[in-house]
C-alpha positions as CSV (number, residue, x, y, z in Angstrom):
1,M,-42.8,-6.1,-24.9
2,N,-41.2,-6.5,-21.5
3,E,-42.1,-9.6,-19.5
4,R,-44.1,-8.8,-16.3
5,R,-42.0,-9.2,-13.2
6,P,-43.3,-10.9,-10.1
7,E,-44.9,-8.5,-7.6
8,T,-45.2,-10.7,-4.5
9,I,-43.1,-13.3,-2.7
10,G,-45.5,-16.0,-3.9
11,E,-45.2,-15.0,-7.5
12,L,-41.4,-14.8,-7.2
13,R,-41.3,-18.3,-5.7
14,A,-43.5,-19.6,-8.4
15,S,-41.3,-18.2,-11.1
16,G,-38.4,-20.3,-9.9
17,Y,-36.2,-17.2,-9.3
18,R,-33.0,-17.9,-7.3
19,V,-31.6,-15.1,-5.1
20,R,-27.8,-15.0,-5.4
21,P,-25.3,-13.5,-2.9
22,V,-23.8,-10.2,-4.2
23,R,-20.3,-11.7,-4.6
24,E,-21.7,-14.6,-6.7
25,E,-23.7,-12.2,-8.8
26,M,-20.6,-9.9,-9.5
27,R,-18.4,-13.0,-10.2
28,S,-20.9,-14.4,-12.6
29,N,-21.4,-11.1,-14.5
30,L,-17.7,-10.6,-14.7
31,I,-17.1,-14.0,-16.2
32,R,-19.9,-13.3,-18.8
33,K,-18.3,-10.0,-19.8
34,I,-14.8,-11.5,-20.1
35,R,-16.1,-14.3,-22.3
36,N,-18.0,-11.8,-24.5
37,R,-14.9,-9.6,-24.8
38,E,-16.8,-6.7,-23.3
39,T,-15.0,-3.5,-22.0
40,L,-15.1,-4.1,-18.3
41,F,-14.2,-0.6,-17.0
42,P,-14.8,2.0,-19.8
43,G,-12.9,5.3,-19.5
44,V,-10.1,3.8,-17.3
45,I,-6.9,4.3,-19.2
46,G,-3.4,2.8,-18.5
47,F,-4.5,0.1,-16.0
48,E,-5.0,-2.7,-18.5
49,D,-1.9,-4.7,-17.6
50,T,-1.4,-3.5,-14.0
51,V,-4.4,-2.7,-11.9
52,L,-7.3,-4.4,-13.8
53,P,-6.0,-8.0,-13.7
54,Y,-5.7,-7.8,-9.9
55,L,-9.2,-6.3,-9.7
56,E,-10.7,-9.0,-11.8
57,N,-9.0,-11.7,-9.6
58,A,-10.3,-10.1,-6.4
59,I,-13.8,-10.1,-7.8
60,L,-13.5,-13.7,-9.0
61,S,-12.3,-14.6,-5.5
62,G,-15.1,-12.7,-3.8
63,Q,-12.6,-10.6,-1.8
64,D,-13.3,-7.1,-0.3
65,I,-10.9,-4.6,-1.8
66,I,-8.8,-1.6,-0.8
67,F,-7.6,0.6,-3.6
68,L,-4.3,2.2,-2.5
69,G,-3.0,5.2,-4.4
70,E,-2.4,9.0,-4.5
71,R,-5.0,11.5,-5.4
72,G,-6.2,11.5,-9.0
73,Q,-5.5,7.8,-9.8
74,A,-9.1,6.8,-10.8
75,K,-9.8,5.0,-7.5
76,S,-13.3,6.4,-7.1
77,R,-14.0,5.8,-10.8
78,L,-13.0,2.1,-10.5
79,I,-15.1,1.7,-7.4
80,R,-18.2,3.3,-8.9
81,Q,-17.9,1.1,-12.1
82,L,-18.1,-2.0,-10.0
83,V,-21.9,-1.3,-10.1
84,S,-21.9,-2.5,-13.7
85,L,-21.2,-6.0,-12.5
86,L,-24.5,-6.1,-10.6
87,D,-27.7,-7.6,-12.2
88,D,-30.0,-5.3,-14.0
89,A,-32.6,-5.8,-11.3
90,I,-33.1,-7.9,-8.1
91,P,-36.1,-8.4,-5.9
92,A,-36.4,-7.1,-2.4
93,I,-39.3,-6.8,0.1
94,A,-41.1,-3.5,-0.7
95,S,-40.5,-0.6,1.8
96,C,-37.7,-2.5,3.5
97,E,-34.9,-0.1,4.7
98,I,-32.2,-2.7,4.2
99,N,-33.3,-4.4,0.9
100,D,-34.3,-7.7,2.5
101,N,-34.1,-10.9,0.5
102,P,-37.8,-11.9,-0.1
103,F,-36.9,-15.6,0.7
104,A,-34.8,-14.9,3.8
105,P,-35.7,-11.6,5.5
106,V,-33.5,-10.5,8.4
107,C,-34.9,-7.3,9.8
108,R,-37.7,-7.4,12.5
109,G,-40.2,-5.5,10.4
110,C,-39.9,-7.9,7.4
111,L,-40.0,-10.9,9.5
112,E,-43.3,-9.8,11.1
113,R,-44.7,-8.9,7.7
114,V,-43.8,-12.3,6.2
115,E,-45.2,-14.1,9.3
116,K,-48.5,-12.2,9.0
117,E,-49.0,-12.0,5.2
118,G,-47.0,-14.9,3.9
119,D,-46.5,-15.1,0.2
120,A,-48.7,-12.0,-0.3
121,V,-46.0,-9.7,0.8
122,A,-45.2,-7.2,-1.9
123,I,-41.7,-7.0,-3.5
124,T,-39.9,-4.3,-5.4
125,W,-37.1,-4.6,-8.0
126,L,-33.9,-2.7,-7.3
127,T,-31.6,-1.3,-10.0
128,P,-27.8,-1.4,-9.7
129,D,-27.6,2.3,-8.7
130,Q,-30.1,1.7,-5.9
131,R,-27.7,-0.9,-4.5
132,Y,-24.6,1.3,-4.2
133,G,-23.7,3.3,-1.2
134,E,-20.7,5.6,-0.8
135,K,-19.3,7.6,2.1
136,L,-16.4,10.0,2.2
137,A,-14.6,9.2,5.5
138,T,-14.2,12.3,7.7
139,P,-13.2,12.5,11.4
140,D,-16.7,13.5,12.4
141,I,-18.4,10.4,11.1
142,T,-20.3,8.5,13.8
143,I,-21.4,4.9,14.3
144,A,-24.9,6.2,13.7
145,D,-24.0,7.3,10.2
146,L,-22.5,4.0,9.2
147,I,-24.4,1.4,11.2
148,G,-27.5,3.0,12.9
149,E,-29.0,4.7,15.8
150,I,-32.2,4.9,17.9
151,D,-34.8,6.9,16.1
152,P,-36.5,9.3,18.6
153,I,-39.5,9.7,16.3
154,K,-40.2,6.0,16.4
155,V,-39.9,6.1,20.2
156,A,-42.3,9.0,20.3
157,E,-44.8,6.9,18.3
158,G,-45.2,4.6,21.3
159,R,-42.6,2.0,20.8
160,Y,-40.4,0.8,23.7
161,L,-36.6,1.5,23.6
162,S,-36.1,-2.3,23.7
163,D,-38.0,-2.7,20.5
164,E,-35.7,-3.4,17.5
165,M,-38.2,-1.4,15.3
166,T,-37.0,1.8,16.9
167,I,-33.7,1.5,15.1
168,H,-32.8,3.8,12.2
169,Y,-30.3,1.9,10.1
170,G,-27.1,3.6,8.8
171,L,-25.5,3.5,5.4
172,V,-24.0,0.1,5.5
173,P,-27.1,-1.9,6.4
174,R,-29.0,0.2,3.7
175,S,-26.5,-1.1,1.2
176,N,-27.4,-4.7,2.0
177,R,-27.2,-6.9,-1.0
178,G,-25.1,-4.3,-2.8
179,I,-21.8,-2.5,-2.8
180,F,-20.7,-0.1,-0.1
181,S,-17.6,2.2,-0.6
182,I,-15.6,4.2,1.9
183,N,-13.4,6.8,0.4
184,E,-10.2,7.8,2.3
185,L,-10.6,5.0,4.9
186,P,-7.7,6.1,7.2
187,D,-9.7,9.3,8.1
188,L,-12.2,7.2,10.0
189,A,-11.7,7.3,13.7
190,E,-10.4,4.1,15.2
191,R,-13.5,3.5,17.2
192,I,-15.6,3.7,14.0
193,Q,-13.2,1.3,12.3
194,V,-13.9,-1.2,15.1
195,G,-17.6,-1.0,14.2
196,L,-16.7,-2.1,10.6
197,L,-15.1,-5.3,11.9
198,N,-18.5,-6.7,12.9
199,I,-20.0,-5.7,9.6
200,M,-17.3,-7.4,7.5
201,E,-16.8,-10.5,9.5
202,E,-19.0,-11.3,12.5
203,R,-22.2,-9.6,11.3
204,D,-23.0,-8.8,14.9
205,I,-24.1,-5.1,15.2
206,Q,-24.6,-3.3,18.5
207,I,-26.6,-0.1,18.6
208,R,-27.1,1.7,21.9
209,G,-26.7,-1.6,23.8
210,Y,-28.9,-3.6,21.4
211,R,-27.5,-6.9,20.1
212,V,-28.9,-7.1,16.6
213,R,-27.9,-10.1,14.5
214,L,-28.0,-8.9,10.8
215,P,-26.3,-11.3,8.3
216,L,-25.8,-8.6,5.8
217,D,-24.7,-9.3,2.3
218,V,-22.5,-6.3,1.4
219,Y,-19.4,-6.1,-0.8
220,V,-17.2,-3.6,0.9
221,V,-14.7,-1.5,-1.0
222,A,-12.4,1.3,0.2
223,S,-9.8,3.7,-1.0
224,A,-6.8,5.1,0.8
225,N,-3.7,7.2,0.3
226,P,-0.5,5.2,0.7
227,E,1.0,7.7,3.2
228,D,-2.0,7.4,5.5
229,Y,-2.4,3.7,5.0
230,T,1.2,2.6,5.4
231,N,3.1,5.2,7.4
232,R,0.7,6.8,10.0
233,G,-0.9,3.6,11.2
234,R,-4.3,5.0,11.0
235,I,-6.0,1.9,9.9
236,I,-6.3,-0.7,12.7
237,T,-4.6,-4.0,12.0
238,P,-7.7,-6.2,12.3
239,L,-9.5,-4.1,9.7
240,K,-6.6,-4.3,7.3
241,D,-6.7,-8.1,7.7
242,R,-10.4,-8.3,6.7
243,Y,-9.9,-6.8,3.3
244,G,-9.0,-9.6,1.0
245,A,-7.1,-7.6,-1.7
246,Q,-5.0,-4.5,-1.6
247,I,-4.7,-3.1,-5.1
248,R,-2.1,-0.4,-5.9
249,T,-3.1,2.2,-8.5
250,H,-0.7,4.5,-10.2
251,Y,-0.4,7.5,-12.5
252,P,-0.2,7.1,-16.3
253,R,3.1,5.5,-17.2
254,T,3.2,6.8,-20.7
255,V,2.7,10.2,-22.3
256,E,0.1,8.6,-24.6
257,D,-2.0,7.4,-21.6
258,E,-1.8,10.9,-20.0
259,I,-2.9,12.5,-23.2
260,G,-5.7,10.0,-23.6
261,I,-7.1,10.9,-20.1
262,M,-6.7,14.6,-20.8
263,E,-8.7,14.4,-24.0
264,Q,-11.3,12.1,-22.4
265,E,-11.9,14.2,-19.3
266,M,-11.5,17.8,-20.5
267,Y,-14.5,20.2,-20.6
268,R,-15.8,20.7,-24.1
269,A,-17.9,23.6,-25.1
270,Q,-19.2,23.9,-28.6
271,E,-18.4,27.3,-30.1
272,D,-20.2,28.3,-33.2
273,G,-17.9,29.1,-36.1
274,Q,-14.7,28.1,-34.2
275,D,-12.4,25.3,-35.5
276,V,-10.4,23.9,-32.7
277,F,-7.1,22.1,-33.4
278,V,-4.5,21.1,-30.9
279,P,-1.1,20.0,-32.3
280,Q,0.3,16.8,-31.0
281,Y,3.4,18.5,-29.6
282,M,1.2,20.9,-27.5
283,K,-0.6,17.8,-26.0
284,E,2.7,16.3,-25.2
285,I,4.0,19.4,-23.5
286,I,0.9,19.6,-21.2
287,A,1.4,15.9,-20.3
288,E,5.1,16.4,-19.8
289,I,4.6,19.3,-17.4
290,T,2.7,17.0,-15.0
291,R,5.1,14.1,-15.5
292,L,8.0,16.4,-14.6
293,A,6.1,17.7,-11.6
294,R,5.8,14.1,-10.3
295,R,9.6,13.8,-10.3
296,S,10.5,17.3,-9.2
297,P,12.2,17.7,-5.8
298,D,10.4,21.0,-5.4
299,V,7.0,19.2,-5.3
300,N,5.7,17.2,-2.5
301,Q,5.6,13.7,-3.9
302,R,3.8,12.2,-1.0
303,S,0.6,13.9,-1.9
304,G,1.1,13.2,-5.6
305,V,0.3,15.2,-8.7
306,S,-3.1,14.3,-10.0
307,V,-4.0,13.8,-13.6
308,R,-6.5,16.6,-13.0
309,A,-3.4,18.9,-13.3
310,S,-3.0,17.8,-16.9
311,I,-6.7,18.2,-17.6
312,T,-7.0,21.7,-16.2
313,D,-3.8,22.8,-17.9
314,Y,-5.1,21.5,-21.2
315,E,-8.4,23.4,-20.7
316,S,-6.5,26.6,-19.8
317,I,-4.3,26.7,-22.9
318,L,-7.4,26.0,-25.1
319,A,-9.3,28.8,-23.2
320,N,-6.5,31.3,-24.0
321,A,-6.4,30.2,-27.6
322,L,-10.1,30.7,-27.8
323,R,-9.9,34.1,-26.2
324,R,-7.2,35.1,-28.7
325,S,-9.3,34.0,-31.7
326,I,-12.3,35.9,-30.5
327,R,-10.4,39.1,-29.9
328,L,-8.6,38.9,-33.3
329,N,-11.7,37.6,-35.1
330,E,-10.0,34.5,-36.3
331,K,-11.9,31.3,-37.0
332,E,-9.1,28.8,-36.0
333,V,-8.4,28.1,-32.3
334,V,-4.9,26.6,-32.0
335,P,-2.9,26.9,-28.7
336,R,0.7,28.1,-28.9
337,I,3.8,28.2,-26.7
338,S,2.9,31.7,-25.6
339,D,-0.3,30.3,-24.1
340,L,1.6,28.2,-21.6
341,P,2.0,30.8,-18.9
342,Y,-1.8,30.7,-18.5
343,V,-1.6,27.2,-17.0
344,L,-0.2,28.8,-13.8
345,P,-3.5,29.4,-12.0
346,A,-4.7,25.9,-13.0
347,I,-1.7,23.9,-11.9
348,S,-0.9,26.0,-8.7
349,G,-3.9,24.4,-6.9
350,K,-3.1,20.9,-8.0
351,I,0.4,20.5,-6.5
352,E,1.9,21.0,-3.1
353,F,5.3,22.6,-3.0
354,E,8.2,21.6,-0.6
355,T,9.2,25.3,-0.4
356,L,7.3,28.0,1.4
357,E,9.3,30.9,0.1
358,E,7.2,33.8,-1.3
359,G,7.1,33.8,-5.1
360,R,9.0,30.5,-5.5
361,E,6.0,28.6,-6.6
362,G,5.8,30.6,-9.9
363,Q,9.4,30.0,-10.6
364,I,9.0,26.3,-10.1
365,I,6.1,26.1,-12.5
366,E,8.0,28.2,-15.1
367,K,10.9,25.7,-14.7
368,L,8.5,22.8,-15.2
369,I,7.0,24.4,-18.4
370,A,10.5,25.1,-19.8
371,G,11.6,21.5,-19.1
372,A,8.5,20.1,-20.7
373,V,8.9,22.2,-23.9
374,L,12.6,21.3,-24.1
375,A,11.9,17.5,-23.7
376,V,9.2,17.5,-26.3
377,F,11.2,19.6,-28.8
378,N,14.1,17.3,-28.5
379,R,11.8,14.3,-29.3
380,H,10.7,16.0,-32.5
381,F,13.9,17.6,-33.7
382,S,17.6,17.1,-33.9
383,L,19.5,20.4,-33.5
384,S,21.7,19.7,-36.5
385,D,18.5,19.7,-38.7
386,L,17.9,23.3,-37.7
387,D,21.3,24.8,-38.4
388,D,20.0,26.9,-41.3
389,V,17.3,28.4,-39.0
390,V,19.9,29.4,-36.5
391,A,22.1,30.9,-39.2
392,S,19.3,33.1,-40.4
393,F,19.0,34.7,-36.9
394,K,22.8,35.0,-36.6
395,S,22.6,37.3,-39.6
396,G,20.6,39.8,-37.6
397,L,17.0,38.6,-38.0
398,V,14.6,39.2,-35.1
399,A,11.2,37.4,-34.7
400,E,8.5,38.5,-32.3
401,A,5.9,36.2,-30.6
402,S,2.9,36.9,-28.4
403,D,-0.2,35.2,-27.3
404,L,-2.2,38.2,-28.8
405,A,-0.3,38.4,-32.1
406,S,-2.4,37.5,-35.1
407,S,-1.7,34.2,-36.9
408,Q,-1.0,36.0,-40.2
409,S,1.9,37.9,-38.6
410,Y,3.9,34.7,-38.4
411,L,3.6,33.7,-42.0
412,P,6.3,36.1,-43.4
413,L,8.8,34.3,-41.2
414,L,8.5,31.2,-43.4
415,G,10.0,33.1,-46.3
416,R,12.6,35.1,-44.3
417,V,14.0,32.3,-42.1
418,Q,15.8,29.6,-44.1
419,G,14.7,26.1,-43.1
420,L,11.8,27.2,-41.0
421,E,9.1,26.1,-43.4
422,R,10.7,22.7,-43.6
423,A,10.8,22.5,-39.8
424,V,7.1,23.5,-39.6
425,G,6.3,20.9,-42.2
426,R,7.8,18.1,-40.1
427,L,5.3,18.9,-37.3
428,K,2.4,18.1,-39.7
429,V,0.1,20.9,-38.5
430,G,-1.5,21.6,-41.9
431,E,-1.8,24.9,-43.7
432,Q,-4.1,26.9,-41.5
433,P,-2.3,30.2,-40.4
434,A,-3.1,29.6,-36.7
435,A,-1.5,26.1,-36.8
436,I,1.5,27.4,-38.6
437,A,1.9,30.3,-36.0
438,S,1.8,27.6,-33.2
439,A,4.5,25.5,-34.9
440,V,6.7,28.6,-35.5
441,E,6.6,29.4,-31.8
442,F,7.4,25.8,-30.9
443,V,10.5,25.8,-33.2
444,L,11.8,29.1,-31.9
445,E,11.2,28.3,-28.2
446,G,12.9,25.0,-28.6
447,L,16.0,26.5,-30.1
448,H,16.1,29.1,-27.3
449,L,15.8,26.4,-24.6
450,N,18.7,24.6,-26.4
451,K,20.7,27.8,-26.1
452,R,20.8,28.3,-29.9
453,L,18.7,31.5,-29.9
454,N,18.4,34.4,-27.4
455,K,15.1,35.5,-26.1
456,D,14.0,38.8,-24.6
457,N,10.7,39.2,-22.8
458,A,9.0,42.6,-22.5
459,S,5.3,43.6,-22.1
460,G,4.0,40.2,-22.7
461,R,6.0,39.8,-26.0
462,A,9.0,37.6,-26.7
463,Q,11.7,38.6,-29.2
464,Y,14.0,35.8,-30.6
465,R,17.4,36.8,-32.0
466,G,20.8,35.3,-32.8
């Protein structure tokens, strides 16, 4: 049975409860989690030896943080997971707009209530989610949004404009005793950034000429794109100086990390009667397409190529494989090389091209796909191991592949093409016809890209020949 929590300031005082500053609270909970070997930031892949140690140090130091990185580098996810370092519940004066500390209220309304009612003032218990505030920085944000403004309704109720009780507090004061995040900080107008200086350092807030002293207890975190942050000078220098730690994020540095994120984040729909299997080489190809895009001179590297590109590409080839299995009434859903052209609508919106020539975008993506297939194929095979496969085609054999061809139509090739069955076996895809069909396409396309087989495309079908 849960222990009853104090409901008034008097009961809280009698319980011996000590209110901790938010930085001390986060530091203490982080230390406990490290000692207990708990996973600190679940779902964050590839940052274990790079980003997370710096993040842990910043929290232990009580420093405000800026995460600096291109789009799709888990900045927002890291920020939102900081909430897990807050206590399960903390007390605040009930109905207070800024979550006042019951033992040391700062807003005028709570001060008057405590003076009038004393220890009988009611308190409420705040969950971690209630103590987190977030705002996407846009050029139209005002001081009123972040800090506060005069509330005309309160004035209409009969209060004087000089009365502090006429103030409607903004997002930052409402995140008092919690975490406040600003995404894309450089997009804030400079005059709004000046307002943040007082919040982070002097605690001296001015609203419409009021001089309100609010010693807020807020852990401030921000994210920014390196181009905006370092090149355009859109963050004022005094504000940069007030952030204790600047932590650089990055894209996955290994294919394995990219695949891990793809599989974790992809949309999954349960289909009755469908068996989904994705060969390892197909996962590697999808990851490699994104990795090649991050190095391509045809792609704008300043904006970056998000991991979302890998995720949506992965979803797209699975969708086409599912569509094929439904049309052909096959139970197995296995993506093939011939499904790769269907990533074009998905990846086109995820990358920015350096060229503006009409139609060039599709050619660039096709080049990325071909480069990815070639790289992955050469990781799995040595060309000398497939000489007998090439010899079979030189004798006049022709093989046809299509994203709408049945899986069974590929099986006769195992007997007709010398060495093909052995090559398929090396890929360890099992014995299901759909998986074998996928492996056959991979071997044939790899040989074509290595200029060992010719390939003709017509009407959505590909013919491989010697």
